[in-house]
C-alpha positions as CSV (number, residue, x, y, z in Angstrom):
1,M,0.1,0.1,0.0
2,A,1.4,3.3,-0.8
3,L,1.7,6.0,2.0
4,Q,-0.5,8.5,0.1
5,Q,-3.6,6.4,1.0
6,Y,-3.2,7.2,4.5
7,I,-3.1,10.9,4.2
8,P,-7.2,11.4,4.6
9,L,-6.6,9.4,7.7
10,G,-3.9,11.4,9.0
11,I,-5.7,14.7,8.3
12,L,-8.9,13.5,10.0
13,I,-6.9,12.5,13.3
14,L,-5.1,15.9,13.2
15,M,-8.3,17.5,12.8
16,A,-9.9,15.6,15.6
17,V,-6.9,16.3,17.9
18,F,-7.0,20.0,17.1
19,F,-10.7,20.4,17.6
20,A,-10.7,18.8,21.1
21,V,-7.5,20.7,22.2
22,F,-9.3,23.9,20.7
23,N,-12.4,23.5,22.8
24,I,-10.8,22.7,25.9
25,G,-8.5,25.8,25.6
26,V,-11.4,28.1,24.9
27,S,-13.6,26.6,27.8
28,L,-10.4,27.3,30.1
29,I,-10.0,30.7,28.7
30,L,-13.7,31.9,28.5
31,G,-15.3,29.8,31.1
32,P,-16.4,31.2,34.5
33,R,-14.3,30.3,37.6
34,R,-16.3,30.0,40.6
35,D,-14.0,27.9,43.4
36,G,-14.9,27.5,46.8
37,P,-15.5,24.9,49.4
38,I,-18.9,23.7,48.1
39,K,-17.4,23.0,44.6
40,Q,-14.9,20.6,46.1
41,R,-17.6,18.4,48.0
42,P,-18.4,15.1,46.2
43,Y,-21.8,15.2,44.4
44,E,-24.4,12.7,45.7
45,S,-27.5,13.2,43.6
46,G,-28.2,16.7,45.2
47,M,-28.0,15.6,48.9
48,D,-25.6,16.3,51.4
49,P,-22.9,13.5,51.5
50,L,-23.4,11.1,54.5
51,T,-19.8,9.8,54.7
52,P,-16.5,11.0,53.8
53,A,-15.7,10.2,50.1
54,R,-12.2,8.7,51.2
55,K,-13.5,5.6,52.9
56,R,-11.1,3.1,53.9
57,F,-11.7,-0.8,52.7
58,N,-11.0,-4.1,54.2
59,V,-8.0,-5.6,52.6
60,R,-10.2,-8.7,52.1
61,F,-11.8,-7.2,49.0
62,Y,-8.6,-6.2,47.3
63,M,-7.5,-10.0,47.7
64,L,-11.0,-11.2,46.6
65,A,-10.8,-9.2,43.5
66,M,-7.3,-10.3,42.8
67,V,-8.6,-13.9,43.0
68,F,-11.1,-13.0,40.7
69,L,-8.9,-11.5,38.2
70,V,-7.0,-14.7,38.4
71,F,-9.9,-16.9,37.2
72,D,-11.1,-14.2,34.8
73,V,-7.7,-14.5,33.0
74,E,-8.0,-18.2,33.2
75,V,-11.4,-17.9,31.3
76,I,-9.9,-15.8,28.7
77,F,-7.1,-18.5,28.2
78,L,-9.6,-21.4,28.1
79,Y,-11.7,-20.0,25.2
80,P,-9.0,-19.5,22.6
81,W,-7.4,-23.1,23.7
82,A,-11.1,-24.6,23.3
83,A,-11.3,-23.1,19.8
84,T,-7.9,-24.2,18.7
85,F,-8.5,-27.8,20.4
86,R,-11.5,-28.3,18.1
87,N,-9.2,-28.6,14.9
88,V,-6.8,-30.8,16.2
89,G,-7.3,-34.4,15.4
90,A,-8.8,-36.8,18.1
91,G,-6.6,-39.5,19.4
92,T,-3.3,-37.8,18.1
93,A,0.0,-36.9,19.9
94,E,-0.8,-33.3,19.4
95,A,-4.1,-33.7,20.9
96,A,-2.5,-35.1,24.0
97,V,-0.1,-32.5,24.2
98,F,-2.8,-30.0,23.9
99,L,-4.9,-31.7,26.7
100,G,-1.8,-31.9,28.8
101,R,-1.0,-28.4,28.8
102,I,-4.5,-27.1,29.8
103,L,-4.7,-29.7,32.4
104,F,-1.8,-28.4,34.1
105,F,-3.1,-25.1,33.9
106,L,-6.3,-26.1,35.4
107,F,-4.4,-27.8,38.1
108,T,-2.3,-24.9,38.9
109,T,-5.3,-22.6,39.0
110,V,-7.2,-24.9,41.4
111,I,-4.0,-25.2,43.8
112,A,-4.1,-21.2,43.5
113,L,-8.0,-21.4,44.6
114,L,-7.1,-23.9,47.5
115,Y,-4.4,-21.8,48.8
116,A,-6.7,-18.7,48.8
117,Y,-9.2,-20.6,50.5
118,R,-6.8,-21.9,53.1
119,K,-5.6,-18.4,53.8
120,G,-9.1,-17.1,54.2
121,V,-9.7,-14.9,51.3
122,V,-12.9,-16.2,50.2
123,R,-14.3,-16.4,53.9
124,F,-16.3,-13.4,55.1
125,E,-17.5,-13.5,58.7
């Protein structure tokens, strides 16, 4: 492909960036400025805030989120594996290697879940 085919796309991107920067600049220059303590408060649907905005969370929520991410990534890896495994001939050495790899992967993630369970990550009292 010739580089000349990308010139309209480059012009479009430059125009979009210019338009965004121009609008932000104009609003900063011409817009009203009314700073104050009320402007600094968090907005909760027109009602006065009941609790501080910076509230501490228990670390267990973060650990549970990490466990969720591990198993979410596992599902992301399982789908392409299943799509590829369908094209591999059944009963071949390649199929055995494919199956062995995914079984090792699943075994490792099950061990991780058991470890997290033993540490109390998924238990809330």
